mmCIF file of the C-alpha atoms, coordinates in Angstrom:
data_MODEL
# 
_entry.id   MODEL 
# 
loop_
_atom_site.group_PDB 
_atom_site.id 
_atom_site.type_symbol 
_atom_site.label_atom_id 
_atom_site.label_alt_id 
_atom_site.label_comp_id 
_atom_site.label_asym_id 
_atom_site.label_entity_id 
_atom_site.label_seq_id 
_atom_site.pdbx_PDB_ins_code 
_atom_site.Cartn_x 
_atom_site.Cartn_y 
_atom_site.Cartn_z 
_atom_site.occupancy 
_atom_site.B_iso_or_equiv 
_atom_site.pdbx_formal_charge 
_atom_site.auth_seq_id 
_atom_site.auth_comp_id 
_atom_site.auth_asym_id 
_atom_site.auth_atom_id 
_atom_site.pdbx_PDB_model_num 
ATOM 1   C CA . UNK A 1 1   ? 110.338 78.601 117.997 1.00 0.00 ? 1   UNK A CA 1 
ATOM 2   C CA . UNK A 1 2   ? 108.029 76.867 115.601 1.00 0.00 ? 2   UNK A CA 1 
ATOM 3   C CA . UNK A 1 3   ? 107.468 78.453 112.218 1.00 0.00 ? 3   UNK A CA 1 
ATOM 4   C CA . UNK A 1 4   ? 104.898 77.558 109.651 1.00 0.00 ? 4   UNK A CA 1 
ATOM 5   C CA . UNK A 1 5   ? 104.896 77.927 105.890 1.00 0.00 ? 5   UNK A CA 1 
ATOM 6   C CA . UNK A 1 6   ? 101.752 77.188 103.779 1.00 0.00 ? 6   UNK A CA 1 
ATOM 7   C CA . UNK A 1 7   ? 101.699 76.236 100.165 1.00 0.00 ? 7   UNK A CA 1 
ATOM 8   C CA . UNK A 1 8   ? 99.423  74.695 97.576  1.00 0.00 ? 8   UNK A CA 1 
ATOM 9   C CA . UNK A 1 9   ? 96.927  77.405 97.071  1.00 0.00 ? 9   UNK A CA 1 
ATOM 10  C CA . UNK A 1 10  ? 95.873  78.497 93.577  1.00 0.00 ? 10  UNK A CA 1 
ATOM 11  C CA . UNK A 1 11  ? 93.107  78.988 91.151  1.00 0.00 ? 11  UNK A CA 1 
ATOM 12  C CA . UNK A 1 12  ? 90.574  76.215 90.373  1.00 0.00 ? 12  UNK A CA 1 
ATOM 13  C CA . UNK A 1 13  ? 87.174  75.961 88.889  1.00 0.00 ? 13  UNK A CA 1 
ATOM 14  C CA . UNK A 1 14  ? 84.124  74.821 90.714  1.00 0.00 ? 14  UNK A CA 1 
ATOM 15  C CA . UNK A 1 15  ? 84.291  71.104 91.520  1.00 0.00 ? 15  UNK A CA 1 
ATOM 16  C CA . UNK A 1 16  ? 88.059  71.086 91.452  1.00 0.00 ? 16  UNK A CA 1 
ATOM 17  C CA . UNK A 1 17  ? 90.558  70.031 94.169  1.00 0.00 ? 17  UNK A CA 1 
ATOM 18  C CA . UNK A 1 18  ? 93.534  71.492 95.859  1.00 0.00 ? 18  UNK A CA 1 
ATOM 19  C CA . UNK A 1 19  ? 95.941  70.130 98.525  1.00 0.00 ? 19  UNK A CA 1 
ATOM 20  C CA . UNK A 1 20  ? 97.317  72.616 100.916 1.00 0.00 ? 20  UNK A CA 1 
ATOM 21  C CA . UNK A 1 21  ? 100.548 71.943 102.873 1.00 0.00 ? 21  UNK A CA 1 
ATOM 22  C CA . UNK A 1 22  ? 101.804 73.448 106.105 1.00 0.00 ? 22  UNK A CA 1 
ATOM 23  C CA . UNK A 1 23  ? 105.492 72.841 106.627 1.00 0.00 ? 23  UNK A CA 1 
ATOM 24  C CA . UNK A 1 24  ? 106.936 73.454 110.134 1.00 0.00 ? 24  UNK A CA 1 
ATOM 25  C CA . UNK A 1 25  ? 110.358 74.138 111.243 1.00 0.00 ? 25  UNK A CA 1 
ATOM 26  C CA . UNK A 1 26  ? 112.247 75.225 114.334 1.00 0.00 ? 26  UNK A CA 1 
ATOM 27  C CA . UNK A 1 27  ? 110.280 73.311 116.912 1.00 0.00 ? 27  UNK A CA 1 
ATOM 28  C CA . UNK A 1 28  ? 108.810 70.006 118.008 1.00 0.00 ? 28  UNK A CA 1 
ATOM 29  C CA . UNK A 1 29  ? 105.858 69.825 115.490 1.00 0.00 ? 29  UNK A CA 1 
ATOM 30  C CA . UNK A 1 30  ? 104.663 66.558 117.012 1.00 0.00 ? 30  UNK A CA 1 
ATOM 31  C CA . UNK A 1 31  ? 103.689 68.490 120.199 1.00 0.00 ? 31  UNK A CA 1 
ATOM 32  C CA . UNK A 1 32  ? 101.423 70.916 118.469 1.00 0.00 ? 32  UNK A CA 1 
ATOM 33  C CA . UNK A 1 33  ? 97.716  70.670 117.484 1.00 0.00 ? 33  UNK A CA 1 
ATOM 34  C CA . UNK A 1 34  ? 97.356  72.108 113.957 1.00 0.00 ? 34  UNK A CA 1 
ATOM 35  C CA . UNK A 1 35  ? 94.440  73.895 112.259 1.00 0.00 ? 35  UNK A CA 1 
ATOM 36  C CA . UNK A 1 36  ? 93.483  75.371 108.995 1.00 0.00 ? 36  UNK A CA 1 
ATOM 37  C CA . UNK A 1 37  ? 91.683  78.711 109.049 1.00 0.00 ? 37  UNK A CA 1 
ATOM 38  C CA . UNK A 1 38  ? 90.127  80.772 106.270 1.00 0.00 ? 38  UNK A CA 1 
ATOM 39  C CA . UNK A 1 39  ? 89.768  84.567 105.887 1.00 0.00 ? 39  UNK A CA 1 
ATOM 40  C CA . UNK A 1 40  ? 87.703  86.432 103.411 1.00 0.00 ? 40  UNK A CA 1 
ATOM 41  C CA . UNK A 1 41  ? 87.906  90.139 103.082 1.00 0.00 ? 41  UNK A CA 1 
ATOM 42  C CA . UNK A 1 42  ? 85.275  91.829 105.202 1.00 0.00 ? 42  UNK A CA 1 
ATOM 43  C CA . UNK A 1 43  ? 84.706  88.747 107.333 1.00 0.00 ? 43  UNK A CA 1 
ATOM 44  C CA . UNK A 1 44  ? 86.168  87.293 110.481 1.00 0.00 ? 44  UNK A CA 1 
ATOM 45  C CA . UNK A 1 45  ? 88.640  84.471 110.223 1.00 0.00 ? 45  UNK A CA 1 
ATOM 46  C CA . UNK A 1 46  ? 86.956  81.072 110.583 1.00 0.00 ? 46  UNK A CA 1 
ATOM 47  C CA . UNK A 1 47  ? 88.251  77.657 111.396 1.00 0.00 ? 47  UNK A CA 1 
ATOM 48  C CA . UNK A 1 48  ? 88.085  75.068 108.633 1.00 0.00 ? 48  UNK A CA 1 
ATOM 49  C CA . UNK A 1 49  ? 89.598  71.981 110.260 1.00 0.00 ? 49  UNK A CA 1 
ATOM 50  C CA . UNK A 1 50  ? 91.855  71.076 113.148 1.00 0.00 ? 50  UNK A CA 1 
ATOM 51  C CA . UNK A 1 51  ? 93.891  67.903 114.115 1.00 0.00 ? 51  UNK A CA 1 
ATOM 52  C CA . UNK A 1 52  ? 95.422  66.924 117.375 1.00 0.00 ? 52  UNK A CA 1 
ATOM 53  C CA . UNK A 1 53  ? 99.139  66.661 117.959 1.00 0.00 ? 53  UNK A CA 1 
ATOM 54  C CA . UNK A 1 54  ? 99.064  62.841 117.493 1.00 0.00 ? 54  UNK A CA 1 
ATOM 55  C CA . UNK A 1 55  ? 96.587  62.972 114.572 1.00 0.00 ? 55  UNK A CA 1 
ATOM 56  C CA . UNK A 1 56  ? 93.962  60.908 116.490 1.00 0.00 ? 56  UNK A CA 1 
ATOM 57  C CA . UNK A 1 57  ? 91.372  63.689 116.897 1.00 0.00 ? 57  UNK A CA 1 
ATOM 58  C CA . UNK A 1 58  ? 89.953  65.746 114.056 1.00 0.00 ? 58  UNK A CA 1 
ATOM 59  C CA . UNK A 1 59  ? 87.395  68.525 113.894 1.00 0.00 ? 59  UNK A CA 1 
ATOM 60  C CA . UNK A 1 60  ? 85.707  69.840 110.828 1.00 0.00 ? 60  UNK A CA 1 
ATOM 61  C CA . UNK A 1 61  ? 83.752  73.010 110.751 1.00 0.00 ? 61  UNK A CA 1 
ATOM 62  C CA . UNK A 1 62  ? 80.754  73.898 108.613 1.00 0.00 ? 62  UNK A CA 1 
ATOM 63  C CA . UNK A 1 63  ? 80.836  73.212 104.894 1.00 0.00 ? 63  UNK A CA 1 
ATOM 64  C CA . UNK A 1 64  ? 84.282  71.436 105.193 1.00 0.00 ? 64  UNK A CA 1 
ATOM 65  C CA . UNK A 1 65  ? 82.596  68.366 106.450 1.00 0.00 ? 65  UNK A CA 1 
ATOM 66  C CA . UNK A 1 66  ? 82.507  65.684 103.748 1.00 0.00 ? 66  UNK A CA 1 
ATOM 67  C CA . UNK A 1 67  ? 84.572  67.651 101.345 1.00 0.00 ? 67  UNK A CA 1 
ATOM 68  C CA . UNK A 1 68  ? 87.880  68.398 103.073 1.00 0.00 ? 68  UNK A CA 1 
ATOM 69  C CA . UNK A 1 69  ? 90.364  66.018 104.698 1.00 0.00 ? 69  UNK A CA 1 
ATOM 70  C CA . UNK A 1 70  ? 93.026  67.148 107.222 1.00 0.00 ? 70  UNK A CA 1 
ATOM 71  C CA . UNK A 1 71  ? 96.029  65.083 107.919 1.00 0.00 ? 71  UNK A CA 1 
ATOM 72  C CA . UNK A 1 72  ? 99.550  65.341 109.195 1.00 0.00 ? 72  UNK A CA 1 
ATOM 73  C CA . UNK A 1 73  ? 102.897 63.584 108.904 1.00 0.00 ? 73  UNK A CA 1 
ATOM 74  C CA . UNK A 1 74  ? 104.850 64.247 112.001 1.00 0.00 ? 74  UNK A CA 1 
ATOM 75  C CA . UNK A 1 75  ? 107.992 62.578 110.548 1.00 0.00 ? 75  UNK A CA 1 
ATOM 76  C CA . UNK A 1 76  ? 107.856 65.283 107.836 1.00 0.00 ? 76  UNK A CA 1 
ATOM 77  C CA . UNK A 1 77  ? 106.794 68.066 110.167 1.00 0.00 ? 77  UNK A CA 1 
ATOM 78  C CA . UNK A 1 78  ? 104.029 68.771 107.720 1.00 0.00 ? 78  UNK A CA 1 
ATOM 79  C CA . UNK A 1 79  ? 100.161 69.062 107.891 1.00 0.00 ? 79  UNK A CA 1 
ATOM 80  C CA . UNK A 1 80  ? 97.820  68.850 104.872 1.00 0.00 ? 80  UNK A CA 1 
ATOM 81  C CA . UNK A 1 81  ? 94.379  69.949 103.884 1.00 0.00 ? 81  UNK A CA 1 
ATOM 82  C CA . UNK A 1 82  ? 92.941  68.051 100.922 1.00 0.00 ? 82  UNK A CA 1 
ATOM 83  C CA . UNK A 1 83  ? 90.011  70.113 99.506  1.00 0.00 ? 83  UNK A CA 1 
ATOM 84  C CA . UNK A 1 84  ? 87.615  68.499 97.076  1.00 0.00 ? 84  UNK A CA 1 
ATOM 85  C CA . UNK A 1 85  ? 84.454  69.613 95.363  1.00 0.00 ? 85  UNK A CA 1 
ATOM 86  C CA . UNK A 1 86  ? 85.476  73.221 95.810  1.00 0.00 ? 86  UNK A CA 1 
ATOM 87  C CA . UNK A 1 87  ? 82.990  75.993 95.222  1.00 0.00 ? 87  UNK A CA 1 
ATOM 88  C CA . UNK A 1 88  ? 83.267  79.803 95.111  1.00 0.00 ? 88  UNK A CA 1 
ATOM 89  C CA . UNK A 1 89  ? 82.418  80.064 98.789  1.00 0.00 ? 89  UNK A CA 1 
ATOM 90  C CA . UNK A 1 90  ? 85.650  78.336 99.559  1.00 0.00 ? 90  UNK A CA 1 
ATOM 91  C CA . UNK A 1 91  ? 87.668  81.225 98.243  1.00 0.00 ? 91  UNK A CA 1 
ATOM 92  C CA . UNK A 1 92  ? 89.878  82.978 100.703 1.00 0.00 ? 92  UNK A CA 1 
ATOM 93  C CA . UNK A 1 93  ? 93.236  83.104 102.363 1.00 0.00 ? 93  UNK A CA 1 
ATOM 94  C CA . UNK A 1 94  ? 93.966  79.834 104.124 1.00 0.00 ? 94  UNK A CA 1 
ATOM 95  C CA . UNK A 1 95  ? 96.209  80.012 107.238 1.00 0.00 ? 95  UNK A CA 1 
ATOM 96  C CA . UNK A 1 96  ? 97.843  77.179 109.092 1.00 0.00 ? 96  UNK A CA 1 
ATOM 97  C CA . UNK A 1 97  ? 98.037  77.616 112.878 1.00 0.00 ? 97  UNK A CA 1 
ATOM 98  C CA . UNK A 1 98  ? 99.531  75.552 115.643 1.00 0.00 ? 98  UNK A CA 1 
ATOM 99  C CA . UNK A 1 99  ? 99.420  75.451 119.361 1.00 0.00 ? 99  UNK A CA 1 
ATOM 100 C CA . UNK A 1 100 ? 101.087 73.209 121.880 1.00 0.00 ? 100 UNK A CA 1 
ATOM 101 C CA . UNK A 1 101 ? 98.502  73.791 124.662 1.00 0.00 ? 101 UNK A CA 1 
ATOM 102 C CA . UNK A 1 102 ? 95.264  73.347 122.685 1.00 0.00 ? 102 UNK A CA 1 
ATOM 103 C CA . UNK A 1 103 ? 93.312  70.273 121.864 1.00 0.00 ? 103 UNK A CA 1 
ATOM 104 C CA . UNK A 1 104 ? 92.044  70.172 118.205 1.00 0.00 ? 104 UNK A CA 1 
ATOM 105 C CA . UNK A 1 105 ? 88.583  71.109 119.405 1.00 0.00 ? 105 UNK A CA 1 
ATOM 106 C CA . UNK A 1 106 ? 89.791  74.148 121.376 1.00 0.00 ? 106 UNK A CA 1 
ATOM 107 C CA . UNK A 1 107 ? 92.062  75.174 118.509 1.00 0.00 ? 107 UNK A CA 1 
ATOM 108 C CA . UNK A 1 108 ? 89.171  75.285 116.074 1.00 0.00 ? 108 UNK A CA 1 
ATOM 109 C CA . UNK A 1 109 ? 87.024  77.189 118.506 1.00 0.00 ? 109 UNK A CA 1 
ATOM 110 C CA . UNK A 1 110 ? 89.673  79.803 119.254 1.00 0.00 ? 110 UNK A CA 1 
ATOM 111 C CA . UNK A 1 111 ? 89.699  81.516 115.905 1.00 0.00 ? 111 UNK A CA 1 
ATOM 112 C CA . UNK A 1 112 ? 92.693  83.801 116.708 1.00 0.00 ? 112 UNK A CA 1 
ATOM 113 C CA . UNK A 1 113 ? 94.077  82.182 119.856 1.00 0.00 ? 113 UNK A CA 1 
ATOM 114 C CA . UNK A 1 114 ? 96.679  79.832 118.408 1.00 0.00 ? 114 UNK A CA 1 
ATOM 115 C CA . UNK A 1 115 ? 100.258 80.613 119.342 1.00 0.00 ? 115 UNK A CA 1 
ATOM 116 C CA . UNK A 1 116 ? 101.859 80.195 115.888 1.00 0.00 ? 116 UNK A CA 1 
ATOM 117 C CA . UNK A 1 117 ? 100.542 81.239 112.496 1.00 0.00 ? 117 UNK A CA 1 
ATOM 118 C CA . UNK A 1 118 ? 101.742 80.966 108.938 1.00 0.00 ? 118 UNK A CA 1 
ATOM 119 C CA . UNK A 1 119 ? 101.504 83.654 106.341 1.00 0.00 ? 119 UNK A CA 1 
ATOM 120 C CA . UNK A 1 120 ? 98.642  82.158 104.386 1.00 0.00 ? 120 UNK A CA 1 
ATOM 121 C CA . UNK A 1 121 ? 98.082  80.774 100.967 1.00 0.00 ? 121 UNK A CA 1 
ATOM 122 C CA . UNK A 1 122 ? 95.405  82.101 98.580  1.00 0.00 ? 122 UNK A CA 1 
ATOM 123 C CA . UNK A 1 123 ? 92.667  79.831 97.264  1.00 0.00 ? 123 UNK A CA 1 
ATOM 124 C CA . UNK A 1 124 ? 90.459  81.163 94.514  1.00 0.00 ? 124 UNK A CA 1 
ATOM 125 C CA . UNK A 1 125 ? 87.538  79.125 93.138  1.00 0.00 ? 125 UNK A CA 1 
ATOM 126 C CA . UNK A 1 126 ? 85.713  80.483 90.120  1.00 0.00 ? 126 UNK A CA 1 
ATOM 127 C CA . UNK A 1 127 ? 82.147  79.491 89.125  1.00 0.00 ? 127 UNK A CA 1 
# 
């Protein structure tokens, strides 16, 4: 069964950048759409960006548009989220999720419906 491990979170100041990684193991990563989701205490988890299994289709949600870039390297079984121009509203626990039956669009709309989730990596942006 596919397992996901996120890394790359940390503390940055406003305007800084971070690159999150989502390393997969135990399954056929190339068969799964992958998404990044953010959770802030007291709020519902929200989609940030999703990418199709073959990398051809990408969805960005809300404030991620124009600042974040999602990508994947199926040969390395890893997905990435490059986050630039960070601001305090980007602070949260970032989860990687994957599903072999969803398109990237459906994955981003599902919020909690993906079949596989990582443990999350914390991003903190100070003003």
